[in-house]
C-alpha positions in Angstrom: 19.8 -27.1 4.9 20.2 -23.4 5.8 19.5 -22.2 9.3 15.9 -21.2 9.9 14.4 -19.1 12.7 14.4 -20.7 16.2 11.5 -18.7 17.4 8.4 -17.0 15.9 6.5 -14.3 17.7 3.1 -14.9 16.2 0.9 -12.3 17.9 -1.9 -12.0 17.1 -1.9 -8.4 15.7 -2.3 -5.6 18.2 -0.8 -7.5 21.1 2.7 -5.8 21.4 4.4 -7.5 18.5 5.9 -4.2 17.2 7.4 -3.6 20.7 8.9 -7.1 20.7 10.3 -6.6 17.2 11.9 -3.3 18.2 13.3 -4.8 21.4 14.9 -7.7 19.5 16.2 -5.4 16.7 17.8 -3.0 19.3 19.5 -5.9 21.1 21.8 -6.4 18.2 22.2 -10.2 18.7 19.0 -11.4 17.0 18.8 -12.0 13.3 15.5 -10.7 12.0 14.2 -10.0 8.5 16.4 -7.1 7.3 14.0 -5.0 5.2 10.5 -5.8 6.5 9.1 -6.8 9.9 6.8 -9.4 8.4 7.5 -11.7 5.4 4.1 -13.4 5.5 5.9 -16.5 4.4 4.2 -19.2 6.4 0.7 -17.9 5.9 0.7 -16.1 2.4 3.9 -16.7 0.6 4.9 -20.3 1.3 4.8 -21.3 -2.4 7.8 -19.0 -3.0 10.0 -21.4 -1.1 12.5 -21.4 1.7 15.3 -19.7 -0.3 13.0 -16.8 -0.9 12.1 -16.6 2.8 15.7 -16.7 3.9 16.7 -14.0 1.5 14.8 -11.6 3.8 17.2 -12.2 6.7 20.3 -10.7 5.2 23.8 -12.0 5.4 24.8 -11.4 9.1 24.7 -15.0 10.4 26.7 -14.4 13.6 23.7 -13.7 15.9 22.9 -16.5 18.3 19.2 -16.3 17.5 17.3 -16.1 14.3 13.6 -14.9 14.8 10.6 -13.6 13.0 7.8 -11.4 14.4 4.8 -12.4 12.4 1.4 -11.7 14.0 -0.7 -13.0 11.2 0.6 -16.5 11.7 -1.4 -16.8 15.0 -4.8 -17.3 13.4 -3.7 -19.2 10.2 -3.9 -22.9 10.6 -1.5 -23.6 7.7 1.2 -21.4 9.3 1.5 -23.6 12.3 1.6 -26.7 10.2 4.2 -25.2 7.9 6.4 -24.0 10.8 6.2 -27.5 12.4 7.4 -29.1 9.1 9.9 -26.5 8.0 11.5 -25.4 11.3 10.7 -28.4 13.5 12.8 -27.2 16.5 11.4 -23.7 16.5 9.4 -22.2 19.4 6.3 -20.0 19.0 5.5 -17.2 21.3 1.9 -15.8 21.5 1.2 -12.5 23.1 -2.3 -12.1 24.3 -4.4 -9.2 25.6 -8.0 -8.6 26.5 -9.7 -10.0 23.4 -12.4 -7.3 23.2 -9.7 -4.6 23.3 -7.6 -6.5 20.8 -10.5 -6.8 18.4 -11.4 -3.1 18.7 -7.8 -2.1 18.3 -7.5 -4.2 15.1 -10.7 -2.6 13.8 -9.3 0.9 14.5 -6.0 0.0 12.9 -7.7 -1.3 9.7 -9.8 1.9 9.5 -6.7 4.1 9.9 -5.0 2.3 7.0 -8.1 2.2 4.8 -8.5 -1.5 5.0 -11.9 -1.2 6.6 -14.6 1.5 6.5 -17.9 1.9 8.2 -19.0 0.8 11.6 -17.5 -2.1 13.5 -20.3 -4.5 12.8 -19.8 -4.0 9.0 -16.0 -4.4 9.3 -16.4 -7.6 11.3 -18.6 -9.1 8.5 -16.1 -8.0 5.8 -13.0 -8.9 7.8 -13.8 -11.9 10.1 -10.2 -12.0 11.3 -11.0 -9.0 13.5 -12.8 -11.3 15.9 -11.3 -14.6 14.9 -7.8 -13.6 15.9 -9.1 -12.9 19.4 -10.4 -16.5 19.9 -7.2 -17.4 21.7 -8.1 -20.8 23.2 -8.7 -22.5 19.9 -5.7 -21.0 18.2 -3.3 -21.8 21.1 -4.7 -25.3 21.3 -4.1 -25.8 17.6 -0.6 -24.5 17.8 0.2 -26.8 20.7 -1.2 -29.7 18.8 0.9 -28.8 15.7 4.1 -27.9 17.5 4.0 -29.6 20.8 3.0 -28.0 24.1 6.5 -27.3 25.2 7.3 -25.2 22.1 4.3 -22.8 22.5 4.7 -20.0 25.0 2.3 -17.3 26.1 3.0 -13.7 27.2 0.5 -11.1 28.2 0.4 -7.5 26.9 -0.7 -6.4 30.4 2.7 -7.6 31.7 4.5 -5.4 29.2 2.4 -2.4 30.3 3.2 -3.0 34.0 6.9 -3.8 33.7 8.7 -3.8 30.4 11.9 -4.9 32.1 10.3 -8.1 33.4 8.5 -8.6 30.1 11.9 -8.4 28.2 13.3 -10.9 30.8 10.5 -13.3 30.0 11.3 -13.1 26.3 15.0 -13.8 27.0 14.2 -16.8 29.2 11.9 -18.3 26.6 14.3 -17.9 23.7 17.5 -18.6 25.6 19.1 -15.1 25.2 21.1 -13.4 27.9 19.0 -10.8 29.8 19.2 -7.3 28.4 17.2 -4.4 29.6 15.0 -2.6 27.0 16.5 0.8 26.0 14.9 3.9 27.6 12.8 4.6 24.4 11.1 1.2 24.8 10.6 1.4 28.5 8.4 4.4 28.0 6.6 2.9 25.0 4.0 0.3 25.8 
């Protein structure tokens, strides 16, 4: 069987996953999907098969780590089950932030891209994932049950905001990469 990702950064959305993706991409030693940040394979495209999924990663197989940053996997029960069966040795990293701030940020993001209109209350009724993805305890417990407690890791967005160097070091420790400082452009972006 072909090599599959060893780690999934599953978010949820609006918890620093874009920063993580940029950090991993700029390192140069992590194999990520080549054309798009998110493949949506384990939550929306699973029926397309593993070959379709792996086609997103390009041909450069020399990197020591293969990873995907996929924030929508966090609140999708099937995604955790599918990762456990398809990539049974993989680790999952969840990044968390104040759940109220995360939900409001998700709402603002959806409005900015035209996916939601109207007031927050209406958007939550139409898009329940705005609040559901912020119910961390249940999702983390489910992922730990599906993957095993030792393979599910938690990071806090507040830690990134306070010290991007230490946050990057935490990522490296979890995934087994040599420490590498974030470039200046990322140290300022939080």
